[in-house]
N, CA, C and O atoms as a CHARMM CRD file, in Angstrom:
* protein
*
  372
    1    1 MET  N    -20.15500  -4.41300  15.53200 PROA 1      0.00000
    2    1 MET  CA   -19.49200  -3.58700  14.97300 PROA 1      0.00000
    3    1 MET  C    -18.15100  -4.59400  14.22900 PROA 1      0.00000
    4    1 MET  O    -17.41000  -5.40400  14.78600 PROA 1      0.00000
    5    2 LYS  N    -18.18900  -4.28700  13.19700 PROA 2      0.00000
    6    2 LYS  CA   -16.86000  -5.04500  12.33200 PROA 2      0.00000
    7    2 LYS  C    -15.70400  -4.63400  12.07400 PROA 2      0.00000
    8    2 LYS  O    -15.45000  -3.62300  11.41900 PROA 2      0.00000
    9    3 VAL  N    -14.93800  -5.36000  12.55200 PROA 3      0.00000
   10    3 VAL  CA   -13.40100  -5.13300  12.24600 PROA 3      0.00000
   11    3 VAL  C    -12.61200  -5.90000  11.41000 PROA 3      0.00000
   12    3 VAL  O    -12.64200  -7.13100  11.42800 PROA 3      0.00000
   13    4 VAL  N    -11.93600  -5.27300  10.70700 PROA 4      0.00000
   14    4 VAL  CA   -10.72300  -6.07000   9.66200 PROA 4      0.00000
   15    4 VAL  C     -9.49500  -6.50700  10.37500 PROA 4      0.00000
   16    4 VAL  O     -8.56200  -5.75300  10.65300 PROA 4      0.00000
   17    5 PHE  N     -9.55900  -7.81800  10.66300 PROA 5      0.00000
   18    5 PHE  CA    -8.19700  -8.77900  11.19800 PROA 5      0.00000
   19    5 PHE  C     -7.54700  -8.91100  10.25100 PROA 5      0.00000
   20    5 PHE  O     -8.04700  -9.19300   9.16200 PROA 5      0.00000
   21    6 ARG  N     -6.09300  -8.71500  10.46600 PROA 6      0.00000
   22    6 ARG  CA    -4.93300  -9.40400   9.60500 PROA 6      0.00000
   23    6 ARG  C     -4.68000 -11.05700  10.39800 PROA 6      0.00000
   24    6 ARG  O     -4.58800 -11.37900  11.58300 PROA 6      0.00000
   25    7 ILE  N     -4.63600 -11.70300   9.35700 PROA 7      0.00000
   26    7 ILE  CA    -4.83300 -13.20000   9.60900 PROA 7      0.00000
   27    7 ILE  C     -3.19600 -13.54500   9.61200 PROA 7      0.00000
   28    7 ILE  O     -2.40600 -13.42500   8.67600 PROA 7      0.00000
   29    8 ILE  N     -3.00600 -13.90600  10.65900 PROA 8      0.00000
   30    8 ILE  CA    -1.18300 -14.57900  10.87800 PROA 8      0.00000
   31    8 ILE  C     -1.77500 -16.40000  11.02800 PROA 8      0.00000
   32    8 ILE  O     -2.55500 -16.95500  11.80100 PROA 8      0.00000
   33    9 GLY  N     -0.99400 -16.84300   9.94400 PROA 9      0.00000
   34    9 GLY  CA    -1.19600 -18.24500   9.85800 PROA 9      0.00000
   35    9 GLY  C     -0.00400 -19.13300  10.03100 PROA 9      0.00000
   36    9 GLY  O     -0.05900 -20.36300  10.02900 PROA 9      0.00000
   37   10 SER  N      1.00900 -18.45700  10.17100 PROA 10     0.00000
   38   10 SER  CA     2.46200 -19.15700  10.60900 PROA 10     0.00000
   39   10 SER  C      3.35200 -18.15700  11.22500 PROA 10     0.00000
   40   10 SER  O      3.14700 -16.95900  11.03500 PROA 10     0.00000
   41   11 GLU  N      4.20900 -18.52700  11.86400 PROA 11     0.00000
   42   11 GLU  CA     5.11900 -17.78000  12.41700 PROA 11     0.00000
   43   11 GLU  C      6.15100 -16.95900  11.18400 PROA 11     0.00000
   44   11 GLU  O      6.87400 -15.97700  11.35600 PROA 11     0.00000
   45   12 GLU  N      5.97100 -17.56100  10.22800 PROA 12     0.00000
   46   12 GLU  CA     6.63600 -16.98000   8.82000 PROA 12     0.00000
   47   12 GLU  C      5.83400 -15.35100   8.22900 PROA 12     0.00000
   48   12 GLU  O      6.28800 -14.47800   7.48900 PROA 12     0.00000
   49   13 ASP  N      4.34300 -15.47800   9.02000 PROA 13     0.00000
   50   13 ASP  CA     3.45700 -14.44500   8.49700 PROA 13     0.00000
   51   13 ASP  C      3.93600 -13.22200   9.45900 PROA 13     0.00000
   52   13 ASP  O      3.76100 -12.04300   9.15200 PROA 13     0.00000
   53   14 LEU  N      4.59400 -13.67400  10.72200 PROA 14     0.00000
   54   14 LEU  CA     4.67800 -12.38800  11.67400 PROA 14     0.00000
   55   14 LEU  C      5.94900 -11.52300  11.38600 PROA 14     0.00000
   56   14 LEU  O      6.29900 -10.53500  12.03300 PROA 14     0.00000
   57   15 ASN  N      6.68300 -12.15800  10.11900 PROA 15     0.00000
   58   15 ASN  CA     7.84000 -10.97100   9.55600 PROA 15     0.00000
   59   15 ASN  C      7.40300 -10.24100   8.67600 PROA 15     0.00000
   60   15 ASN  O      8.04100  -9.25200   8.31300 PROA 15     0.00000
   61   16 ASN  N      6.05100 -10.62100   8.07100 PROA 16     0.00000
   62   16 ASN  CA     5.74600  -9.58400   7.22900 PROA 16     0.00000
   63   16 ASN  C      4.56400  -8.65700   7.44200 PROA 16     0.00000
   64   16 ASN  O      3.83300  -8.12600   6.60700 PROA 16     0.00000
   65   17 LEU  N      4.55600  -8.59200   8.82200 PROA 17     0.00000
   66   17 LEU  CA     3.41700  -7.52400   9.51100 PROA 17     0.00000
   67   17 LEU  C      3.86400  -5.88700   9.14200 PROA 17     0.00000
   68   17 LEU  O      4.98400  -5.38100   9.08100 PROA 17     0.00000
   69   18 ASP  N      2.96800  -5.49600   8.99800 PROA 18     0.00000
   70   18 ASP  CA     3.09700  -3.81100   9.10000 PROA 18     0.00000
   71   18 ASP  C      3.14100  -3.59400  10.18400 PROA 18     0.00000
   72   18 ASP  O      2.44700  -4.22800  10.97800 PROA 18     0.00000
   73   19 THR  N      4.07400  -2.51300  10.60800 PROA 19     0.00000
   74   19 THR  CA     3.74400  -1.59200  11.73100 PROA 19     0.00000
   75   19 THR  C      2.57200  -1.01000  12.38300 PROA 19     0.00000
   76   19 THR  O      2.28700  -0.86700  13.57200 PROA 19     0.00000
   77   20 ASN  N      1.96900  -0.71300  11.30300 PROA 20     0.00000
   78   20 ASN  CA     0.48900  -0.19800  11.98500 PROA 20     0.00000
   79   20 ASN  C     -0.65400  -0.99800  11.84300 PROA 20     0.00000
   80   20 ASN  O     -1.74600  -0.45500  11.67600 PROA 20     0.00000
   81   21 GLU  N     -0.52000  -2.47000  11.89700 PROA 21     0.00000
   82   21 GLU  CA    -1.41300  -3.06900  12.29000 PROA 21     0.00000
   83   21 GLU  C     -1.97800  -2.98900  13.67700 PROA 21     0.00000
   84   21 GLU  O     -1.32200  -2.97100  14.71800 PROA 21     0.00000
   85   22 GLU  N     -3.56400  -2.93200  13.52800 PROA 22     0.00000
   86   22 GLU  CA    -4.17800  -2.72900  14.91300 PROA 22     0.00000
   87   22 GLU  C     -4.96300  -3.88300  15.22500 PROA 22     0.00000
   88   22 GLU  O     -5.43600  -3.82800  16.36000 PROA 22     0.00000
   89   23 ASN  N     -5.27300  -4.99700  14.51800 PROA 23     0.00000
   90   23 ASN  CA    -6.10200  -6.01700  14.87000 PROA 23     0.00000
   91   23 ASN  C     -5.53000  -7.18900  14.11100 PROA 23     0.00000
   92   23 ASN  O     -5.28800  -7.15800  12.90400 PROA 23     0.00000
   93   24 ILE  N     -5.32800  -8.25400  14.92300 PROA 24     0.00000
   94   24 ILE  CA    -4.28900  -9.48200  14.57800 PROA 24     0.00000
   95   24 ILE  C     -5.17500 -10.96300  14.83300 PROA 24     0.00000
   96   24 ILE  O     -5.66900 -11.04100  15.95800 PROA 24     0.00000
   97   25 HSD  N     -5.35200 -11.79400  14.18000 PROA 25     0.00000
   98   25 HSD  CA    -6.04800 -13.17500  14.32400 PROA 25     0.00000
   99   25 HSD  C     -4.87300 -14.13000  14.33300 PROA 25     0.00000
  100   25 HSD  O     -4.12700 -13.98300  13.36500 PROA 25     0.00000
  101   26 PHE  N     -4.56600 -14.97600  15.10600 PROA 26     0.00000
  102   26 PHE  CA    -3.83200 -15.92700  14.89400 PROA 26     0.00000
  103   26 PHE  C     -4.37400 -17.38700  14.70900 PROA 26     0.00000
  104   26 PHE  O     -4.99300 -18.07500  15.52000 PROA 26     0.00000
  105   27 CYS  N     -4.02700 -17.64600  13.58300 PROA 27     0.00000
  106   27 CYS  CA    -4.87000 -19.00900  13.33100 PROA 27     0.00000
  107   27 CYS  C     -3.74200 -20.50900  13.86300 PROA 27     0.00000
  108   27 CYS  O     -4.00400 -21.63100  13.42800 PROA 27     0.00000
  109   28 PHE  N     -2.85700 -20.33600  14.56700 PROA 28     0.00000
  110   28 PHE  CA    -1.88300 -21.12100  15.15900 PROA 28     0.00000
  111   28 PHE  C     -1.74300 -20.74900  16.55500 PROA 28     0.00000
  112   28 PHE  O     -1.92200 -19.59500  16.94300 PROA 28     0.00000
  113   29 ARG  N     -1.37300 -21.87700  17.44300 PROA 29     0.00000
  114   29 ARG  CA    -0.92100 -21.56700  18.63100 PROA 29     0.00000
  115   29 ARG  C      0.13000 -20.80100  18.87900 PROA 29     0.00000
  116   29 ARG  O      1.24000 -21.33200  18.84600 PROA 29     0.00000
  117   30 PRO  N      0.00700 -19.33900  19.19100 PROA 30     0.00000
  118   30 PRO  CA     1.20600 -18.73500  19.47600 PROA 30     0.00000
  119   30 PRO  C      2.12100 -18.80900  20.91100 PROA 30     0.00000
  120   30 PRO  O      1.81600 -18.82000  22.10300 PROA 30     0.00000
  121   31 SER  N      3.27600 -18.85000  20.23500 PROA 31     0.00000
  122   31 SER  CA     4.09300 -18.86600  22.00800 PROA 31     0.00000
  123   31 SER  C      3.97700 -17.32400  22.57200 PROA 31     0.00000
  124   31 SER  O      3.35800 -16.35300  22.13700 PROA 31     0.00000
  125   32 GLU  N      4.84500 -17.50300  23.74300 PROA 32     0.00000
  126   32 GLU  CA     4.76200 -16.13500  24.53200 PROA 32     0.00000
  127   32 GLU  C      5.77300 -15.49100  23.54000 PROA 32     0.00000
  128   32 GLU  O      5.46300 -14.36600  23.14900 PROA 32     0.00000
  129   33 LYS  N      6.73000 -15.93000  23.15300 PROA 33     0.00000
  130   33 LYS  CA     7.73900 -15.19000  22.22700 PROA 33     0.00000
  131   33 LYS  C      7.03500 -14.39800  20.95200 PROA 33     0.00000
  132   33 LYS  O      7.17500 -13.20500  20.68200 PROA 33     0.00000
  133   34 ASN  N      6.23600 -15.38600  20.23600 PROA 34     0.00000
  134   34 ASN  CA     5.52100 -14.56000  19.29800 PROA 34     0.00000
  135   34 ASN  C      4.49600 -13.68500  19.68600 PROA 34     0.00000
  136   34 ASN  O      4.13700 -12.96900  18.75100 PROA 34     0.00000
  137   35 ILE  N      3.94800 -13.51000  20.65800 PROA 35     0.00000
  138   35 ILE  CA     3.24100 -12.76400  20.84400 PROA 35     0.00000
  139   35 ILE  C      3.80200 -11.26400  21.29200 PROA 35     0.00000
  140   35 ILE  O      3.42500 -10.22200  20.75600 PROA 35     0.00000
  141   36 PHE  N      4.70400 -11.33800  22.29600 PROA 36     0.00000
  142   36 PHE  CA     6.11200 -10.39300  22.56900 PROA 36     0.00000
  143   36 PHE  C      6.57300  -9.87200  21.34200 PROA 36     0.00000
  144   36 PHE  O      6.80300  -8.66400  21.29000 PROA 36     0.00000
  145   37 ASP  N      6.77400 -10.69300  20.18000 PROA 37     0.00000
  146   37 ASP  CA     7.28200 -10.17200  19.01800 PROA 37     0.00000
  147   37 ASP  C      6.16000  -9.32500  18.27000 PROA 37     0.00000
  148   37 ASP  O      6.32600  -8.16800  17.88300 PROA 37     0.00000
  149   38 LEU  N      5.07400 -10.02000  18.13400 PROA 38     0.00000
  150   38 LEU  CA     4.27800  -9.13500  17.58900 PROA 38     0.00000
  151   38 LEU  C      3.74600  -8.06500  18.26900 PROA 38     0.00000
  152   38 LEU  O      3.26100  -7.22800  17.50700 PROA 38     0.00000
  153   39 VAL  N      3.65100  -7.73400  19.73200 PROA 39     0.00000
  154   39 VAL  CA     3.41900  -6.31700  19.94700 PROA 39     0.00000
  155   39 VAL  C      4.83100  -5.23400  19.64400 PROA 39     0.00000
  156   39 VAL  O      4.82300  -4.08200  19.21000 PROA 39     0.00000
  157   40 LYS  N      6.01200  -6.11400  20.06400 PROA 40     0.00000
  158   40 LYS  CA     7.09700  -5.12300  19.68200 PROA 40     0.00000
  159   40 LYS  C      6.92600  -4.64300  18.31400 PROA 40     0.00000
  160   40 LYS  O      7.15000  -3.44200  18.16400 PROA 40     0.00000
  161   41 LYS  N      6.58500  -5.29900  17.29800 PROA 41     0.00000
  162   41 LYS  CA     7.01300  -4.88600  16.08600 PROA 41     0.00000
  163   41 LYS  C      5.54100  -4.15900  15.71900 PROA 41     0.00000
  164   41 LYS  O      5.76000  -3.26700  14.89900 PROA 41     0.00000
  165   42 SER  N      4.25600  -4.24000  16.02400 PROA 42     0.00000
  166   42 SER  CA     3.26800  -3.73500  16.01500 PROA 42     0.00000
  167   42 SER  C      2.44600  -2.65700  17.18800 PROA 42     0.00000
  168   42 SER  O      1.40000  -2.83100  17.81400 PROA 42     0.00000
  169   43 PRO  N      3.21300  -1.73900  17.17100 PROA 43     0.00000
  170   43 PRO  CA     2.84900  -0.89600  18.82100 PROA 43     0.00000
  171   43 PRO  C      1.49600  -0.33300  18.48200 PROA 43     0.00000
  172   43 PRO  O      0.97200   0.12500  19.49800 PROA 43     0.00000
  173   44 LYS  N      0.95000  -0.24200  17.69900 PROA 44     0.00000
  174   44 LYS  CA    -0.27100   0.10600  17.47900 PROA 44     0.00000
  175   44 LYS  C     -1.63500  -0.76700  17.58500 PROA 44     0.00000
  176   44 LYS  O     -2.80100  -0.42600  17.38500 PROA 44     0.00000
  177   45 LEU  N     -1.05800  -2.06100  17.98600 PROA 45     0.00000
  178   45 LEU  CA    -2.03300  -3.04700  18.13900 PROA 45     0.00000
  179   45 LEU  C     -3.13300  -2.69700  19.28600 PROA 45     0.00000
  180   45 LEU  O     -2.88400  -2.10400  20.33500 PROA 45     0.00000
  181   46 LYS  N     -4.31500  -3.15300  18.89800 PROA 46     0.00000
  182   46 LYS  CA    -5.35100  -2.92200  19.93600 PROA 46     0.00000
  183   46 LYS  C     -6.21100  -4.15000  20.31600 PROA 46     0.00000
  184   46 LYS  O     -6.62100  -4.38800  21.45200 PROA 46     0.00000
  185   47 ARG  N     -6.45100  -4.97900  19.08500 PROA 47     0.00000
  186   47 ARG  CA    -7.32200  -6.40800  19.68100 PROA 47     0.00000
  187   47 ARG  C     -6.03300  -7.80800  18.83000 PROA 47     0.00000
  188   47 ARG  O     -5.36200  -7.94500  17.80800 PROA 47     0.00000
  189   48 LEU  N     -6.25400  -8.31000  19.70300 PROA 48     0.00000
  190   48 LEU  CA    -5.71600  -9.89800  19.52800 PROA 48     0.00000
  191   48 LEU  C     -6.36000 -10.83300  19.44100 PROA 48     0.00000
  192   48 LEU  O     -6.62400 -11.17400  20.59400 PROA 48     0.00000
  193   49 GLN  N     -6.86100 -11.58600  18.65800 PROA 49     0.00000
  194   49 GLN  CA    -8.07400 -12.59100  18.54800 PROA 49     0.00000
  195   49 GLN  C     -7.40900 -13.87600  18.65700 PROA 49     0.00000
  196   49 GLN  O     -6.26900 -14.02500  18.21800 PROA 49     0.00000
  197   50 LEU  N     -8.13200 -14.92600  19.28500 PROA 50     0.00000
  198   50 LEU  CA    -7.46500 -16.53100  19.30900 PROA 50     0.00000
  199   50 LEU  C     -8.39400 -17.28600  19.34800 PROA 50     0.00000
  200   50 LEU  O     -9.36200 -17.01900  20.06100 PROA 50     0.00000
  201   51 PRO  N     -8.34600 -18.43800  18.58300 PROA 51     0.00000
  202   51 PRO  CA    -9.62200 -19.51700  19.13200 PROA 51     0.00000
  203   51 PRO  C     -9.47900 -19.76100  20.45800 PROA 51     0.00000
  204   51 PRO  O     -8.46000 -19.70400  21.14700 PROA 51     0.00000
  205   52 SER  N    -10.92900 -20.12300  20.84000 PROA 52     0.00000
  206   52 SER  CA   -10.90800 -20.66800  22.24100 PROA 52     0.00000
  207   52 SER  C     -9.98500 -21.17500  23.21900 PROA 52     0.00000
  208   52 SER  O     -9.54300 -20.85700  24.32300 PROA 52     0.00000
  209   53 SER  N     -9.81800 -22.54400  21.94800 PROA 53     0.00000
  210   53 SER  CA    -8.63300 -23.55700  22.62100 PROA 53     0.00000
  211   53 SER  C     -7.51700 -22.91500  22.90100 PROA 53     0.00000
  212   53 SER  O     -7.06100 -23.12100  24.02600 PROA 53     0.00000
  213   54 TYR  N     -6.73200 -21.92800  21.94900 PROA 54     0.00000
  214   54 TYR  CA    -5.67700 -21.36800  22.39500 PROA 54     0.00000
  215   54 TYR  C     -5.41100 -19.98300  23.46200 PROA 54     0.00000
  216   54 TYR  O     -4.49400 -19.54400  24.15600 PROA 54     0.00000
  217   55 GLN  N     -6.74000 -19.64100  23.13000 PROA 55     0.00000
  218   55 GLN  CA    -6.36400 -18.60700  24.37700 PROA 55     0.00000
  219   55 GLN  C     -6.63500 -19.07700  25.90500 PROA 55     0.00000
  220   55 GLN  O     -6.50800 -18.43400  26.94600 PROA 55     0.00000
  221   56 LYS  N     -7.12800 -20.67200  25.64800 PROA 56     0.00000
  222   56 LYS  CA    -7.05400 -21.07400  27.23600 PROA 56     0.00000
  223   56 LYS  C     -5.65700 -21.37400  27.62200 PROA 56     0.00000
  224   56 LYS  O     -5.44100 -21.64500  28.80300 PROA 56     0.00000
  225   57 THR  N     -4.69400 -21.36000  26.77900 PROA 57     0.00000
  226   57 THR  CA    -3.18400 -21.52700  27.00800 PROA 57     0.00000
  227   57 THR  C     -2.38600 -20.77600  27.23200 PROA 57     0.00000
  228   57 THR  O     -1.26700 -21.10700  27.62300 PROA 57     0.00000
  229   58 ILE  N     -2.74100 -19.61100  27.05000 PROA 58     0.00000
  230   58 ILE  CA    -2.14900 -17.86100  27.10400 PROA 58     0.00000
  231   58 ILE  C     -1.79500 -18.13800  28.83800 PROA 58     0.00000
  232   58 ILE  O     -2.59900 -18.59700  29.65000 PROA 58     0.00000
  233   59 SER  N     -0.75800 -17.83200  29.04300 PROA 59     0.00000
  234   59 SER  CA     0.02500 -17.41900  30.34000 PROA 59     0.00000
  235   59 SER  C     -0.92800 -16.07600  31.02900 PROA 59     0.00000
  236   59 SER  O     -1.54400 -15.22600  30.38500 PROA 59     0.00000
  237   60 ASN  N     -0.83700 -16.18200  32.32400 PROA 60     0.00000
  238   60 ASN  CA    -1.27200 -14.86400  33.21000 PROA 60     0.00000
  239   60 ASN  C     -0.53300 -13.51800  32.69200 PROA 60     0.00000
  240   60 ASN  O     -0.83500 -12.39300  32.29400 PROA 60     0.00000
  241   61 THR  N      0.78500 -14.42200  32.97300 PROA 61     0.00000
  242   61 THR  CA     1.86600 -13.44800  32.16900 PROA 61     0.00000
  243   61 THR  C      1.93700 -12.49300  31.06200 PROA 61     0.00000
  244   61 THR  O      2.36300 -11.33800  31.07000 PROA 61     0.00000
  245   62 THR  N      1.39900 -13.24900  30.02300 PROA 62     0.00000
  246   62 THR  CA     1.01000 -12.81300  28.99700 PROA 62     0.00000
  247   62 THR  C     -0.10100 -11.78700  28.77600 PROA 62     0.00000
  248   62 THR  O     -0.06900 -10.81800  28.01800 PROA 62     0.00000
  249   63 LYS  N     -1.05900 -12.17200  29.55900 PROA 63     0.00000
  250   63 LYS  CA    -2.22500 -11.71700  29.57500 PROA 63     0.00000
  251   63 LYS  C     -1.97100 -10.08000  30.26200 PROA 63     0.00000
  252   63 LYS  O     -2.13100  -8.95900  29.77900 PROA 63     0.00000
  253   64 SER  N     -1.57900 -10.48200  31.38900 PROA 64     0.00000
  254   64 SER  CA    -1.09800  -9.41700  31.99400 PROA 64     0.00000
  255   64 SER  C     -0.49500  -8.21800  31.24600 PROA 64     0.00000
  256   64 SER  O     -0.84400  -7.03900  31.29500 PROA 64     0.00000
  257   65 PHE  N      0.51900  -8.81000  30.52200 PROA 65     0.00000
  258   65 PHE  CA     1.31900  -7.55300  29.31600 PROA 65     0.00000
  259   65 PHE  C      0.80900  -7.31300  28.35000 PROA 65     0.00000
  260   65 PHE  O      1.31400  -6.38500  27.71800 PROA 65     0.00000
  261   66 LEU  N     -0.64800  -8.12800  27.63400 PROA 66     0.00000
  262   66 LEU  CA    -1.42000  -7.34300  26.87900 PROA 66     0.00000
  263   66 LEU  C     -1.99800  -6.41200  27.62600 PROA 66     0.00000
  264   66 LEU  O     -1.93800  -5.24800  27.22800 PROA 66     0.00000
  265   67 LYS  N     -2.55400  -6.66300  28.63800 PROA 67     0.00000
  266   67 LYS  CA    -3.39300  -5.70500  29.40100 PROA 67     0.00000
  267   67 LYS  C     -2.63900  -4.19000  29.75500 PROA 67     0.00000
  268   67 LYS  O     -3.08900  -3.04600  29.68200 PROA 67     0.00000
  269   68 MET  N     -1.31400  -4.69900  30.16200 PROA 68     0.00000
  270   68 MET  CA    -0.83400  -3.19500  30.33000 PROA 68     0.00000
  271   68 MET  C     -0.52800  -2.54100  28.84900 PROA 68     0.00000
  272   68 MET  O     -0.07300  -1.40300  28.96100 PROA 68     0.00000
  273   69 ARG  N     -0.63800  -2.88800  27.79400 PROA 69     0.00000
  274   69 ARG  CA    -0.35300  -2.53900  26.54300 PROA 69     0.00000
  275   69 ARG  C     -1.71300  -1.87700  25.89800 PROA 69     0.00000
  276   69 ARG  O     -1.68800  -1.19200  24.87600 PROA 69     0.00000
  277   70 ASN  N     -2.80400  -2.15500  26.58000 PROA 70     0.00000
  278   70 ASN  CA    -4.16100  -1.87600  26.06500 PROA 70     0.00000
  279   70 ASN  C     -4.31800  -2.66600  24.86900 PROA 70     0.00000
  280   70 ASN  O     -4.56200  -2.05100  23.83100 PROA 70     0.00000
  281   71 VAL  N     -4.21600  -3.98200  24.83200 PROA 71     0.00000
  282   71 VAL  CA    -4.34500  -4.85100  23.75200 PROA 71     0.00000
  283   71 VAL  C     -5.52500  -5.67200  24.23900 PROA 71     0.00000
  284   71 VAL  O     -5.27800  -6.24800  25.29900 PROA 71     0.00000
  285   72 LYS  N     -6.76600  -5.88400  23.74200 PROA 72     0.00000
  286   72 LYS  CA    -7.62600  -6.51800  24.17700 PROA 72     0.00000
  287   72 LYS  C     -7.37500  -7.93600  23.50100 PROA 72     0.00000
  288   72 LYS  O     -6.96800  -8.05400  22.34500 PROA 72     0.00000
  289   73 LEU  N     -7.68100  -9.06600  24.40400 PROA 73     0.00000
  290   73 LEU  CA    -7.45900 -10.24500  24.45200 PROA 73     0.00000
  291   73 LEU  C     -9.06800 -10.78400  23.59100 PROA 73     0.00000
  292   73 LEU  O    -10.06300 -10.48300  24.25200 PROA 73     0.00000
  293   74 LEU  N     -9.30700 -11.37300  22.50500 PROA 74     0.00000
  294   74 LEU  CA   -10.72200 -11.51000  21.99300 PROA 74     0.00000
  295   74 LEU  C    -10.45400 -13.18300  21.58700 PROA 74     0.00000
  296   74 LEU  O     -9.39300 -13.77200  21.38000 PROA 74     0.00000
  297   75 VAL  N    -11.76300 -13.63800  21.56700 PROA 75     0.00000
  298   75 VAL  CA   -11.73400 -15.24100  21.59100 PROA 75     0.00000
  299   75 VAL  C    -12.73300 -15.34600  20.30800 PROA 75     0.00000
  300   75 VAL  O    -13.83300 -14.80100  20.40600 PROA 75     0.00000
  301   76 GLY  N    -12.40100 -15.99900  19.16000 PROA 76     0.00000
  302   76 GLY  CA   -13.10700 -16.25100  18.24000 PROA 76     0.00000
  303   76 GLY  C    -12.28300 -16.99200  17.15600 PROA 76     0.00000
  304   76 GLY  O    -11.06000 -16.86400  17.20300 PROA 76     0.00000
  305   77 ASP  N    -12.87600 -17.81100  16.11200 PROA 77     0.00000
  306   77 ASP  CA   -12.52300 -18.51700  15.14200 PROA 77     0.00000
  307   77 ASP  C    -12.64600 -17.82500  13.71300 PROA 77     0.00000
  308   77 ASP  O    -13.40400 -16.86000  13.61600 PROA 77     0.00000
  309   78 ILE  N    -12.09600 -18.16900  12.84800 PROA 78     0.00000
  310   78 ILE  CA   -12.51100 -17.49900  11.17900 PROA 78     0.00000
  311   78 ILE  C    -12.34400 -18.61800  10.77000 PROA 78     0.00000
  312   78 ILE  O    -11.18400 -19.02500  10.82100 PROA 78     0.00000
  313   79 TRP  N    -13.12400 -19.30700  10.35800 PROA 79     0.00000
  314   79 TRP  CA   -13.15300 -20.42700   9.43100 PROA 79     0.00000
  315   79 TRP  C    -13.44100 -20.19200   7.93400 PROA 79     0.00000
  316   79 TRP  O    -14.14600 -19.35200   7.37600 PROA 79     0.00000
  317   80 GLY  N    -12.60800 -21.28300   7.41500 PROA 80     0.00000
  318   80 GLY  CA   -12.69200 -21.19000   5.91600 PROA 80     0.00000
  319   80 GLY  C    -11.96100 -20.12500   5.12500 PROA 80     0.00000
  320   80 GLY  O    -12.04700 -20.06900   3.89800 PROA 80     0.00000
  321   81 HSD  N    -11.08200 -19.09700   6.00700 PROA 81     0.00000
  322   81 HSD  CA   -10.57700 -18.26100   5.46200 PROA 81     0.00000
  323   81 HSD  C     -9.35000 -18.68900   4.67300 PROA 81     0.00000
  324   81 HSD  O     -8.66000 -19.53300   5.24500 PROA 81     0.00000
  325   82 ARG  N     -8.93800 -18.28700   3.49400 PROA 82     0.00000
  326   82 ARG  CA    -7.55600 -18.93700   3.03800 PROA 82     0.00000
  327   82 ARG  C     -6.67700 -17.66300   2.81200 PROA 82     0.00000
  328   82 ARG  O     -6.89700 -16.92200   1.85400 PROA 82     0.00000
  329   83 THR  N     -5.67400 -17.42200   3.71200 PROA 83     0.00000
  330   83 THR  CA    -4.56000 -16.71900   3.86400 PROA 83     0.00000
  331   83 THR  C     -3.81200 -16.44800   2.16900 PROA 83     0.00000
  332   83 THR  O     -3.30700 -15.34300   1.96800 PROA 83     0.00000
  333   84 ASP  N     -3.79200 -17.34500   1.20000 PROA 84     0.00000
  334   84 ASP  CA    -3.41500 -17.60200   0.07900 PROA 84     0.00000
  335   84 ASP  C     -3.95400 -16.46300  -0.80200 PROA 84     0.00000
  336   84 ASP  O     -3.30100 -15.72600  -1.54100 PROA 84     0.00000
  337   85 ILE  N     -5.06000 -16.46900  -0.61200 PROA 85     0.00000
  338   85 ILE  CA    -6.43800 -15.64900  -1.15900 PROA 85     0.00000
  339   85 ILE  C     -6.19700 -14.14800  -0.82900 PROA 85     0.00000
  340   85 ILE  O     -5.93200 -13.22400  -1.59900 PROA 85     0.00000
  341   86 ASP  N     -6.38600 -14.15000   0.76500 PROA 86     0.00000
  342   86 ASP  CA    -6.57900 -12.49500   1.11500 PROA 86     0.00000
  343   86 ASP  C     -5.92500 -12.73000   2.76200 PROA 86     0.00000
  344   86 ASP  O     -6.28600 -13.59500   3.56000 PROA 86     0.00000
  345   87 ARG  N     -5.08200 -11.89000   2.92300 PROA 87     0.00000
  346   87 ARG  CA    -4.50700 -11.62000   4.41200 PROA 87     0.00000
  347   87 ARG  C     -5.40900 -11.26700   5.28400 PROA 87     0.00000
  348   87 ARG  O     -5.18800 -11.47000   6.47800 PROA 87     0.00000
  349   88 PHE  N     -6.54500 -10.69900   4.87800 PROA 88     0.00000
  350   88 PHE  CA    -7.46700  -9.92500   5.93500 PROA 88     0.00000
  351   88 PHE  C     -8.85700 -10.54600   5.78500 PROA 88     0.00000
  352   88 PHE  O     -9.31800 -11.11700   4.79700 PROA 88     0.00000
  353   89 ALA  N     -9.59700 -10.24500   7.32400 PROA 89     0.00000
  354   89 ALA  CA   -10.67400 -10.80400   7.24800 PROA 89     0.00000
  355   89 ALA  C    -11.74600  -9.81000   7.87900 PROA 89     0.00000
  356   89 ALA  O    -11.20600  -9.07500   8.70600 PROA 89     0.00000
  357   90 GLU  N    -12.81300  -9.62700   7.76000 PROA 90     0.00000
  358   90 GLU  CA   -13.65100  -8.76500   8.33100 PROA 90     0.00000
  359   90 GLU  C    -14.32000  -9.82500   9.25600 PROA 90     0.00000
  360   90 GLU  O    -14.75100 -10.91000   8.86500 PROA 90     0.00000
  361   91 VAL  N    -14.34900  -9.32800  10.62900 PROA 91     0.00000
  362   91 VAL  CA   -15.17200  -9.85700  12.00300 PROA 91     0.00000
  363   91 VAL  C    -16.03300  -9.21600  12.69700 PROA 91     0.00000
  364   91 VAL  O    -15.96300  -7.98700  12.72300 PROA 91     0.00000
  365   92 GLU  N    -16.82800  -9.75700  13.26700 PROA 92     0.00000
  366   92 GLU  CA   -17.73200  -8.90700  13.98200 PROA 92     0.00000
  367   92 GLU  C    -17.48100  -8.89500  15.48500 PROA 92     0.00000
  368   92 GLU  O    -17.62500  -9.91700  16.15600 PROA 92     0.00000
  369   93 VAL  N    -17.14800  -7.86600  15.94500 PROA 93     0.00000
  370   93 VAL  CA   -16.84100  -7.92300  17.39200 PROA 93     0.00000
  371   93 VAL  C    -17.80700  -7.38300  18.31900 PROA 93     0.00000
  372   93 VAL  O    -17.58500  -7.41300  19.52900 PROA 93     0.00000
């Protein structure tokens, strides 16, 4: 199944999110605060995708928080995508 993800390349991109975002991919290592802010700003969030190296650093508290909010934490990379051209990418999940 292909899903369209909103690409977040920096903390500044978090300020420009739509409240209806359902799928987010972080290109940078998000802090717990970044993830909590994301969930607060996008209450309809369903999927959060991180590269595997970043996913390994997410705390159990954050993982539990996402699970309580019914947000699936996915592992994946989006290579060669330029957010200055398009801030969305279609990904196979």
